[in-house]
Steps between C-alpha positions, in 0.01 A plus 500: 500500500750435216623152441849610599381651825284197574800272463707709724221503761485117475877474559485733790224301669693180441803657648304614808360143541852363478618748747226432750591128478870569549422722805277232659777243444741724691270539794302807413118523524338700226255774633414682188533493123471790270423743770386819337528848666468859363875505494565185304478119522677254717550161329519280821487566875658223701563440870761275677509533878497877589607616152249622243645529154357684209641330182542627157514230250672522157480234241723533187558270208866454574750527783678776307186724509468477897762749544286770345176378664487731808614863549458770763173637335328159539628446844391841618145429365495165685618675822231758468235229456642292792508811725132531429392156597766406752269558808252255342770209504756587760454555872675726734878405548503258195759535223383620161711478192484496118662221320525447127481154339648452151390213286599377155444154343762233585651658809429523865334813619736784601390676818596856590409522871435844648545653156366843621630709774282797611643834369660336213 
């Protein structure tokens, strides 16, 4: 792995750890981290009550860069991965959603709840 790729991986892991901490502080229980499927990877799986949330975490070096951190292509990939593992985490009748958590140094996390709607 190149030095540049390795640093990006370290930043991503740090961002995911901070996101998990933030979710716990806001009442969520972490069920899974870096859940890999044939369709893609889910950064975090969390539960609060009867809601299971598949969370895409994006860490950027500045707040300005956060606006470009997530797009339809990335969300579609997370949605496909979530669909593959949803039965493992969510029971019948429970709500399932995909959230995005955007993080940058020096600012509070920005959460986009229910970022992906089926058929989008």
